[in-house]
Backbone bond lengths (Angstrom), bond angles and torsions (degrees), N, CA, C in turn:
res aa  C-N    CA-C-N  psi(-1)  N-CA   C-N-CA  omega(-1)  CA-C   N-CA-C  phi
1 F - - - 1.456 - - 1.518 109.45 -
2 L 1.319 115.02 163.38 1.456 122.34 -179.62 1.519 109.39 -127.35
3 I 1.326 115.45 142.25 1.464 121.84 178.23 1.517 108.66 -126.27
4 A 1.340 116.57 138.28 1.458 122.35 172.22 1.527 108.40 -128.36
5 P 1.328 118.10 149.28 1.466 120.33 -176.81 1.527 114.51 -85.02
6 S 1.352 118.26 -4.72 1.465 121.05 -179.13 1.521 108.40 -155.11
7 R 1.339 115.86 160.68 1.464 119.61 176.67 1.523 110.42 -62.85
8 W 1.356 116.16 -38.62 1.461 118.55 179.92 1.523 110.98 -59.35
9 A 1.315 117.74 -45.22 1.468 120.87 179.77 1.522 110.35 -63.90
10 A 1.338 117.57 -40.99 1.467 121.08 179.09 1.523 110.74 -64.69
11 D 1.335 116.99 -44.17 1.468 120.53 179.95 1.523 111.40 -63.49
12 T 1.332 117.02 -40.74 1.462 120.86 -179.39 1.527 110.77 -64.92
13 F 1.337 116.23 -43.99 1.465 119.97 178.16 1.528 109.91 -61.59
14 A 1.348 116.47 -45.76 1.464 120.46 -178.16 1.528 111.48 -62.72
15 H 1.329 117.06 -34.37 1.455 120.89 -179.62 1.524 111.30 -62.33
16 Y 1.315 116.87 -40.77 1.462 120.50 -175.61 1.521 114.19 -91.58
17 F 1.327 117.90 -28.72 1.468 120.36 -172.21 1.523 114.00 -119.04
18 E 1.352 117.21 -1.79 1.463 122.56 174.42 1.524 112.69 59.27
19 R 1.307 116.03 28.49 1.467 122.10 169.43 1.523 106.77 -134.90
20 R 1.345 116.35 134.98 1.464 119.69 -175.46 1.524 110.60 -103.95
21 P 1.321 117.36 118.01 1.466 119.95 176.18 1.525 111.35 -68.54
22 Q 1.318 115.53 157.35 1.453 121.21 169.43 1.530 108.18 -82.18
23 V 1.318 116.35 142.26 1.462 121.04 -177.41 1.522 109.82 -91.36
24 I 1.315 115.80 119.89 1.465 122.99 170.95 1.526 106.07 -130.18
25 A 1.318 116.23 107.71 1.467 119.79 -177.27 1.525 110.53 -64.48
26 H 1.314 116.09 148.12 1.458 121.01 178.30 1.532 110.70 -62.11
27 G 1.311 115.97 147.29 1.453 121.07 176.19 1.520 111.29 -76.34
28 A 1.317 115.58 150.63 1.463 121.21 -179.02 1.522 110.39 -79.75
29 M 1.336 115.65 141.80 1.453 120.49 175.14 1.517 109.57 -74.67
30 P 1.333 118.60 150.14 1.470 120.37 178.08 1.521 110.94 -58.54
31 M 1.321 116.49 136.30 1.462 120.78 -179.36 1.523 111.46 -110.57
32 S 1.318 116.46 26.22 1.461 120.65 176.04 1.522 107.96 -126.66
33 P 1.344 118.33 153.76 1.464 120.88 -178.33 1.521 111.33 -62.00
34 P 1.331 118.14 155.07 1.455 120.78 175.30 1.532 110.85 -55.79
35 P 1.333 118.46 149.67 1.468 120.84 -179.06 1.527 111.63 -53.51
36 G 1.331 115.83 135.06 1.454 120.76 176.64 1.509 114.77 88.88
37 M 1.359 117.89 -4.43 1.461 119.42 -179.76 1.524 108.87 -99.85
38 D 1.338 117.36 110.24 1.455 119.64 177.06 1.525 109.20 -85.46
39 S 1.321 117.41 175.45 1.459 120.95 -174.06 1.526 111.73 -64.23
40 A 1.336 117.71 -36.69 1.467 119.86 179.79 1.521 110.53 -65.86
41 A 1.342 115.81 -43.17 1.464 119.37 179.01 1.522 110.64 -65.31
42 E 1.339 116.09 -37.58 1.460 120.22 179.30 1.519 110.82 -62.04
43 R 1.359 116.88 -43.10 1.458 119.59 -179.98 1.524 111.64 -66.50
44 T 1.334 116.76 -38.86 1.456 120.27 178.82 1.516 110.79 -63.29
45 L 1.340 115.57 -44.84 1.452 120.12 179.02 1.516 110.54 -64.00
46 S 1.341 115.91 -41.63 1.458 120.34 -177.93 1.523 111.53 -60.58
47 A 1.332 115.88 -43.40 1.457 119.63 -176.03 1.519 112.13 -69.43
48 G 1.339 117.71 -25.49 1.444 119.99 -174.78 1.506 115.26 -107.60
49 D 1.336 118.23 6.16 1.460 120.72 -174.91 1.514 110.02 -119.27
50 P 1.348 118.53 97.59 1.454 120.34 -177.35 1.517 113.34 -67.53
51 D 1.325 118.27 -17.25 1.454 120.21 179.33 1.512 112.43 -94.07
52 G 1.320 117.25 1.79 1.451 120.21 179.92 1.507 110.60 -118.86
53 E 1.291 117.25 -126.70 1.463 121.72 -177.01 1.528 109.70 -93.34
54 S 1.306 116.68 123.98 1.459 120.47 178.48 1.520 110.56 -79.17
55 G 1.336 117.55 162.70 1.443 121.03 175.24 1.520 110.61 -66.62
56 V 1.319 116.69 154.52 1.456 120.99 -178.57 1.524 109.68 -66.99
57 V 1.325 116.91 134.48 1.458 122.91 177.23 1.529 107.56 -85.61
58 A 1.320 117.63 126.97 1.467 121.67 -175.48 1.522 110.82 -62.30
59 M 1.345 115.28 134.58 1.456 122.22 176.13 1.523 109.25 -127.58
60 P 1.337 117.73 147.03 1.464 119.83 178.88 1.530 111.55 -61.80
61 R 1.319 116.85 144.38 1.466 122.45 173.17 1.523 107.26 -106.16
62 D 1.331 115.71 78.54 1.454 120.61 -173.60 1.514 113.04 -117.90
63 G 1.328 116.58 15.87 1.453 120.03 178.62 1.501 115.22 88.21
64 A 1.344 118.34 -3.68 1.461 120.61 177.37 1.520 109.78 -70.01
65 S 1.320 116.76 143.87 1.467 121.18 176.62 1.523 109.62 -73.10
66 V 1.335 115.85 148.55 1.463 121.21 -175.95 1.528 110.02 -116.44
67 V 1.323 114.95 123.44 1.466 122.36 176.57 1.518 107.54 -104.08
68 A 1.337 117.06 122.45 1.458 121.37 -179.76 1.525 110.34 -103.62
69 V 1.326 115.52 145.78 1.464 123.56 171.45 1.519 105.35 -125.44
70 L 1.334 117.30 142.31 1.460 120.84 -171.96 1.523 111.97 -118.16
71 G 1.338 115.30 145.67 1.456 121.21 167.37 1.507 114.97 96.78
72 A 1.331 114.43 -166.23 1.460 123.04 178.11 1.522 107.35 -89.17
73 V 1.328 116.92 110.89 1.461 121.41 -169.72 1.523 110.34 -111.84
74 G 1.329 114.65 109.37 1.459 122.00 173.05 1.519 109.17 -109.35
75 P 1.340 117.97 -168.70 1.470 120.44 -178.34 1.524 113.51 -56.34
76 D 1.341 117.48 -38.40 1.470 119.50 -178.77 1.520 111.99 -68.27
77 K 1.326 117.38 -29.79 1.466 121.46 178.52 1.531 112.60 -91.01
78 G 1.345 116.27 4.32 1.455 119.09 172.88 1.513 115.82 97.41
79 A 1.331 118.09 27.78 1.468 120.41 -178.89 1.523 112.14 -59.05
80 R 1.334 116.43 -45.28 1.469 118.57 -178.68 1.533 110.87 -70.50
81 T 1.317 117.04 -34.96 1.470 119.86 175.91 1.519 110.40 -61.78
82 L 1.331 116.48 -44.30 1.463 120.55 178.91 1.519 110.85 -59.72
83 E 1.326 117.03 -44.82 1.465 120.23 179.41 1.531 111.36 -62.59
84 R 1.326 116.42 -40.03 1.469 119.45 179.11 1.526 111.06 -68.03
85 L 1.330 117.83 -38.49 1.461 120.54 177.71 1.524 110.86 -59.76
86 V 1.323 116.46 -41.88 1.466 120.22 177.78 1.527 109.92 -62.13
87 D 1.330 117.22 -44.74 1.463 120.79 -179.54 1.528 111.29 -61.57
88 I 1.339 116.54 -43.28 1.465 120.25 -178.84 1.523 110.16 -66.48
89 A 1.331 116.37 -42.74 1.470 120.16 178.74 1.524 110.62 -61.55
90 R 1.314 116.20 -37.15 1.470 120.79 179.53 1.533 110.23 -65.18
91 V 1.320 116.67 -45.72 1.463 120.78 179.61 1.529 110.84 -63.57
92 R 1.317 116.25 -39.17 1.471 120.24 -179.60 1.531 112.90 -72.18
93 G 1.324 116.10 -20.29 1.451 119.36 -171.15 1.523 111.19 71.45
94 A 1.323 116.50 32.71 1.464 121.55 -176.50 1.527 110.27 -67.58
95 R 1.321 115.72 145.88 1.466 121.70 178.03 1.527 108.39 -83.87
96 L 1.326 115.06 64.73 1.454 122.02 -177.10 1.518 109.90 -136.42
97 R 1.323 115.11 150.18 1.461 121.71 167.87 1.528 107.04 -132.53
98 F 1.328 115.93 146.82 1.450 121.66 179.19 1.521 109.08 -115.27
99 V 1.326 116.49 135.61 1.450 121.03 175.01 1.525 109.17 -130.17
100 L 1.312 115.75 126.94 1.453 121.46 174.91 1.522 107.72 -98.43
101 I 1.312 116.29 107.44 1.471 121.08 174.95 1.513 105.70 -87.84
102 G 1.310 114.47 91.93 1.454 124.18 -168.87 1.515 106.78 145.42
103 Y 1.321 117.76 -145.05 1.463 119.03 -178.03 1.516 111.22 -153.11
104 L 1.328 115.20 157.61 1.461 123.27 177.27 1.524 110.40 -91.32
105 D 1.319 115.53 162.57 1.462 119.88 176.79 1.525 111.51 -62.93
106 R 1.328 118.05 -24.70 1.472 119.74 179.23 1.525 112.63 -120.79
107 Q 1.318 117.26 19.21 1.464 121.99 173.33 1.525 107.72 -152.68
108 H 1.334 116.09 92.88 1.465 120.38 -171.33 1.522 113.60 -86.72
109 G 1.323 117.53 -29.53 1.460 120.02 -176.12 1.514 112.54 -102.65
110 P 1.335 116.47 177.70 1.466 120.45 177.63 1.531 110.94 -58.01
111 W 1.331 114.89 138.28 1.470 120.47 -176.29 1.519 108.48 -161.22
112 Q 1.339 115.65 155.02 1.466 120.15 177.11 1.518 109.40 -148.07
113 S 1.326 117.06 138.56 1.466 121.17 176.95 1.527 109.86 -66.98
114 D 1.326 116.31 158.23 1.461 120.91 -176.91 1.528 112.06 -58.76
115 D 1.345 116.86 -35.01 1.463 119.73 -179.49 1.527 112.73 -89.37
116 R 1.349 116.66 4.19 1.463 123.30 178.17 1.521 113.71 61.09
117 M 1.315 116.01 21.67 1.469 118.78 177.32 1.517 111.18 -81.13
118 F 1.339 117.62 -24.56 1.463 121.73 -178.11 1.521 108.82 -131.68
119 T 1.338 114.98 124.43 1.460 122.10 -179.87 1.523 109.14 -123.56
120 V 1.323 116.09 134.14 1.465 121.77 171.74 1.519 107.47 -109.16
121 H 1.316 116.00 121.08 1.464 120.91 -176.44 1.516 112.06 -79.46
122 G 1.324 117.66 -41.31 1.460 121.61 -171.99 1.522 110.61 103.16
123 R 1.307 115.97 -173.26 1.472 120.99 -176.40 1.524 111.28 -61.94
124 Y 1.321 115.22 154.49 1.466 120.48 178.88 1.517 109.43 -147.60
125 R 1.319 115.15 158.82 1.460 120.93 173.03 1.528 108.96 -92.67
126 P 1.337 118.45 139.26 1.471 119.52 -176.66 1.526 113.60 -53.32
127 H 1.342 117.92 -38.19 1.467 118.22 -176.91 1.527 112.40 -67.92
128 A 1.350 117.02 -18.13 1.466 120.20 -179.68 1.526 112.55 -87.51
129 L 1.354 117.89 -9.66 1.454 119.82 -172.41 1.535 114.09 -60.38
130 P 1.338 120.78 -45.13 1.471 118.12 179.63 1.529 112.78 -55.53
131 R 1.334 116.99 -41.95 1.466 119.62 178.67 1.524 111.18 -66.36
132 L 1.330 117.13 -41.46 1.460 119.94 -179.69 1.523 111.44 -63.59
133 L 1.319 117.03 -41.78 1.458 119.90 178.32 1.528 110.85 -62.26
134 R 1.340 116.35 -38.69 1.462 119.90 177.65 1.528 110.81 -66.52
135 E 1.329 116.56 -46.30 1.465 119.77 -174.87 1.528 111.89 -68.68
136 Y 1.332 116.80 -30.80 1.462 119.20 175.69 1.528 111.58 -83.47
137 G 1.327 117.84 -8.39 1.461 121.15 177.82 1.514 113.37 70.77
138 A 1.335 117.87 34.37 1.463 121.45 -176.35 1.526 111.60 -62.71
139 D 1.322 115.79 134.10 1.459 122.68 176.94 1.528 111.87 -104.17
140 L 1.325 116.83 -24.37 1.463 122.39 -175.14 1.513 108.12 -155.81
141 V 1.341 116.98 141.59 1.465 121.49 173.98 1.526 107.88 -105.38
142 L 1.320 115.92 122.93 1.463 122.79 -177.04 1.526 110.57 -103.49
143 Y 1.332 115.56 139.51 1.466 122.09 172.81 1.533 106.80 -116.74
144 P 1.336 117.66 98.52 1.464 120.47 -177.14 1.530 112.95 -88.97
145 S 1.328 117.09 26.47 1.465 122.82 -171.55 1.527 112.75 -52.10
146 A 1.342 115.30 137.01 1.460 121.52 177.66 1.520 111.71 -86.16
147 G 1.329 117.32 -18.81 1.455 121.86 -179.79 1.514 110.43 -135.85
148 P 1.337 117.14 170.38 1.467 120.66 -176.02 1.514 112.50 -73.98
149 E 1.320 115.43 152.99 1.462 121.94 174.80 1.520 109.17 -113.52
150 T 1.337 116.30 153.59 1.462 120.28 -178.48 1.521 112.56 -89.07
151 F 1.348 118.11 -18.54 1.468 120.79 178.31 1.534 110.43 -157.80
152 S 1.316 117.86 -71.39 1.468 127.46 -179.62 1.521 111.94 92.36
153 Y 1.336 114.74 96.96 1.463 120.82 174.17 1.533 111.21 -64.10
154 T 1.348 116.53 -36.13 1.461 117.72 -177.26 1.521 111.54 -67.91
155 L 1.335 117.73 -24.93 1.466 119.39 174.51 1.526 109.59 -66.43
156 S 1.316 117.14 -42.86 1.471 120.16 175.98 1.525 110.34 -60.45
157 E 1.330 116.88 -41.19 1.462 120.97 -179.70 1.526 111.38 -64.89
158 A 1.343 116.79 -42.22 1.461 120.36 179.56 1.522 110.47 -62.28
159 W 1.326 117.26 -44.59 1.462 120.47 179.64 1.522 111.67 -66.12
160 A 1.321 117.06 -39.08 1.465 119.49 178.04 1.528 110.87 -61.07
161 A 1.326 116.27 -27.25 1.467 121.35 177.08 1.527 112.14 -88.48
162 G 1.344 117.93 3.16 1.454 121.43 177.71 1.516 114.58 75.86
163 Q 1.351 117.26 27.60 1.460 120.91 -176.78 1.528 111.96 -100.63
164 P 1.342 118.41 131.62 1.465 120.72 171.28 1.522 109.39 -73.32
165 V 1.331 116.70 155.72 1.466 120.41 -173.77 1.525 110.43 -131.77
166 L 1.333 114.60 159.03 1.459 122.73 173.52 1.525 106.87 -127.28
167 V 1.340 117.32 121.95 1.461 121.25 -170.54 1.524 111.08 -129.04
168 P 1.349 117.15 161.25 1.466 120.47 177.37 1.534 110.93 -73.60
169 P 1.334 117.50 163.33 1.463 121.41 -175.67 1.521 113.21 -85.15
170 I 1.317 117.22 35.36 1.471 121.55 -175.22 1.520 109.85 -137.55
171 G 1.330 115.54 155.77 1.449 121.46 170.11 1.517 114.48 66.50
172 A 1.347 114.80 -164.71 1.456 122.06 -175.56 1.525 112.36 -69.75
173 L 1.334 118.36 -24.01 1.463 119.46 177.56 1.529 110.41 -59.26
174 A 1.327 116.97 -50.57 1.464 120.55 179.50 1.526 110.80 -63.40
175 E 1.328 116.61 -42.04 1.470 120.67 179.29 1.518 111.52 -58.30
176 R 1.305 117.40 -48.35 1.460 121.02 -175.19 1.530 111.62 -69.39
177 V 1.337 116.71 -37.15 1.463 119.12 179.54 1.528 110.34 -69.58
178 R 1.327 117.42 -42.41 1.470 119.47 178.78 1.528 110.95 -63.82
179 D 1.327 117.53 -37.20 1.464 120.59 179.89 1.522 112.18 -67.04
180 S 1.325 116.69 -34.46 1.462 121.05 -172.12 1.519 114.12 -98.00
181 G 1.335 117.07 -28.82 1.455 120.55 -172.82 1.516 112.94 71.80
182 A 1.339 117.34 12.77 1.465 121.46 -176.16 1.524 112.14 -92.94
183 G 1.320 115.64 37.17 1.447 119.86 -179.81 1.511 110.48 167.03
184 F 1.336 115.53 -161.07 1.453 122.01 -172.69 1.526 109.41 -136.34
185 V 1.335 115.76 147.62 1.457 121.78 179.70 1.524 108.46 -111.87
186 L 1.306 116.94 125.10 1.453 121.59 176.34 1.524 110.28 -61.66
187 T 1.315 116.71 147.12 1.450 119.52 169.74 1.528 108.70 -73.01
188 E 1.331 115.99 166.13 1.461 119.50 177.47 1.531 110.45 -58.24
189 A 1.324 116.12 -41.81 1.472 119.89 -178.75 1.525 111.10 -65.98
190 E 1.332 117.51 -41.30 1.468 120.84 179.29 1.522 111.03 -66.31
191 W 1.312 116.83 -37.42 1.467 120.74 -178.78 1.526 111.18 -68.15
192 R 1.320 116.49 -35.83 1.469 120.31 -174.54 1.536 113.30 -88.35
193 D 1.325 117.57 -9.97 1.464 120.36 -177.57 1.527 109.10 -125.93
194 D 1.317 117.01 117.97 1.462 120.94 -174.40 1.531 112.25 -63.63
195 D 1.331 117.38 -38.20 1.463 119.88 178.04 1.527 110.70 -62.70
196 A 1.329 116.42 -41.78 1.464 120.50 179.51 1.524 110.84 -67.88
197 M 1.331 116.70 -35.70 1.470 119.62 177.62 1.519 110.41 -64.07
198 L 1.334 116.10 -42.68 1.463 118.96 178.91 1.530 110.83 -66.87
199 D 1.326 116.93 -35.45 1.471 119.76 175.08 1.529 110.34 -57.00
200 R 1.335 116.84 -44.36 1.467 120.36 -178.50 1.527 110.64 -66.65
201 I 1.315 116.87 -40.01 1.464 120.47 177.98 1.525 110.04 -60.23
202 E 1.336 116.07 -47.52 1.466 119.34 -179.43 1.530 111.72 -64.39
203 S 1.320 116.87 -36.41 1.463 120.53 178.39 1.520 111.10 -63.98
204 L 1.334 116.32 -41.52 1.467 120.03 179.60 1.522 111.79 -66.07
205 L 1.324 116.69 -37.14 1.457 120.13 -171.67 1.522 114.39 -91.92
206 S 1.315 116.99 -20.74 1.457 116.91 -176.81 1.516 113.47 -142.60
207 G 1.318 117.19 2.01 1.456 120.28 -176.06 1.514 113.13 -109.67
208 G 1.329 114.68 -148.07 1.452 121.01 -173.77 1.510 114.85 -74.38
209 E 1.336 117.72 -4.79 1.468 120.04 -177.67 1.525 113.15 -99.26
210 I 1.321 118.21 11.00 1.459 120.27 -174.68 1.525 111.75 -62.86
211 A 1.348 117.82 -36.20 1.466 120.35 178.19 1.523 110.24 -66.65
212 A 1.338 116.57 -39.24 1.465 120.32 177.53 1.524 110.81 -65.49
213 L 1.331 116.95 -35.28 1.461 120.86 177.87 1.524 110.70 -62.60
214 R 1.319 116.77 -44.20 1.464 120.17 179.37 1.518 111.65 -65.60
215 A 1.329 116.62 -38.56 1.464 119.98 177.83 1.526 110.67 -64.55
216 A 1.334 116.93 -39.82 1.467 120.64 178.31 1.523 111.06 -65.29
217 A 1.338 117.27 -36.57 1.462 120.48 177.18 1.521 110.77 -63.71
218 A 1.331 116.79 -40.75 1.462 119.99 178.35 1.529 110.77 -64.05
219 R 1.336 117.18 -40.23 1.467 120.11 178.77 1.521 111.19 -68.70
220 A 1.350 116.74 -33.94 1.469 120.02 -179.49 1.515 111.22 -58.41
221 A 1.326 115.94 -41.98 1.464 119.82 -178.97 1.519 112.36 -67.02
222 Q 1.335 117.32 -16.89 1.462 121.43 -177.53 1.532 113.29 -101.45
223 V 1.337 117.56 -2.15 1.468 119.48 -179.05 1.524 109.28 -65.02
224 P 1.347 118.82 125.19 1.463 120.30 179.94 1.531 110.89 -62.89
225 Q 1.313 115.64 137.36 1.459 121.75 177.44 1.524 108.52 -110.20
226 Q 1.316 116.87 114.92 1.457 120.32 -177.94 1.528 110.05 -71.68
227 P 1.329 118.27 122.36 1.468 119.35 179.20 1.526 111.34 -68.94
228 V 1.324 115.46 155.52 1.464 120.50 -179.48 1.529 110.79 -58.54
229 A 1.333 117.62 -34.75 1.462 120.69 179.62 1.527 111.52 -60.64
230 A 1.328 117.32 -32.73 1.461 120.52 -178.52 1.524 111.47 -69.83
231 I 1.343 117.44 -42.93 1.463 119.55 178.51 1.535 109.94 -66.76
232 A 1.333 117.03 -36.17 1.464 120.09 177.74 1.524 110.84 -63.50
233 A 1.343 116.83 -45.29 1.465 120.48 -179.01 1.520 110.93 -64.07
234 A 1.348 117.34 -42.32 1.464 120.29 -179.61 1.524 111.14 -64.84
235 T 1.332 116.45 -38.14 1.461 120.48 179.07 1.531 110.87 -68.45
236 L 1.332 116.21 -42.25 1.461 119.46 -179.61 1.528 111.70 -64.38
237 R 1.324 117.64 -32.00 1.464 119.73 176.40 1.526 110.79 -63.33
238 L 1.339 117.39 -36.51 1.450 120.18 176.91 1.531 111.47 -68.29
239 Y 1.337 115.76 -39.94 1.471 118.78 175.41 1.530 110.47 -59.62
240 D 1.325 116.15 -45.34 1.462 119.97 -177.51 1.522 112.13 -63.22
241 A 1.325 116.89 -34.62 1.465 121.00 -177.17 1.527 112.43 -83.70
242 A 1.322 118.08 -18.42 1.462 120.92 -173.60 1.544 113.78 -60.31
243 P 1.343 120.61 -43.59 1.476 118.26 -178.07 1.533 113.76 -59.68
244 A 1.332 116.50 -32.91 1.467 119.16 -178.66 1.526 111.38 -68.78
245 R 1.338 117.52 -23.63 1.461 120.66 -178.59 1.528 112.83 -95.15
246 T 1.332 115.87 -4.02 1.467 119.81 -174.63 1.529 110.90 -93.78
247 P 1.333 119.19 123.92 1.483 120.38 178.68 1.519 112.18 -59.63
């Protein structure tokens, strides 16, 4: 048997190999601290553990909107697009700041540009993400991906934290956002042109789409998160049924 985590992944596989996988979405990672870890202990561990969640990098509280990007971001996930968006926003004098909660392919640790328009947080633990998004004041989570994704764990994490998202018009990101209404899908033109992408970001955060942004945030908090036990049970049912179908 074959399993895919999204309809897009199943359709793509079927297109090339003429066999259609069954769709079983990935289970959500726990979004609460490990048992016995209180918030003070979590902060102490975070500050002293370079392989886990780094301490929050200070950002100005000057009323600028904050666009967050999540995870390990290389060229395929839009690292160069993110850098160009920051440059364009800087030239425009846009009232925006960008924070990468995660790291770039060429900037792994905490870092901040001289003008504080772009901040790299560094590695993080999934259960710490809701607090980090709050402390950085994130208004929108952006996915500047250059290629399609088959599911996206960080999308599940963003929604679990009640964050609206903006995604490219390709792959499982677009599929999941259209199904849920918990965010926005870039047009093909906006995805392929950095200036147009920044226009859409500014429109969502300060223009006529602000009411839609708030509605998407409310829907994000309501998106069902499939527990890991559910994906395990669904997979085991396929294992159990496989011998009966095998000659």
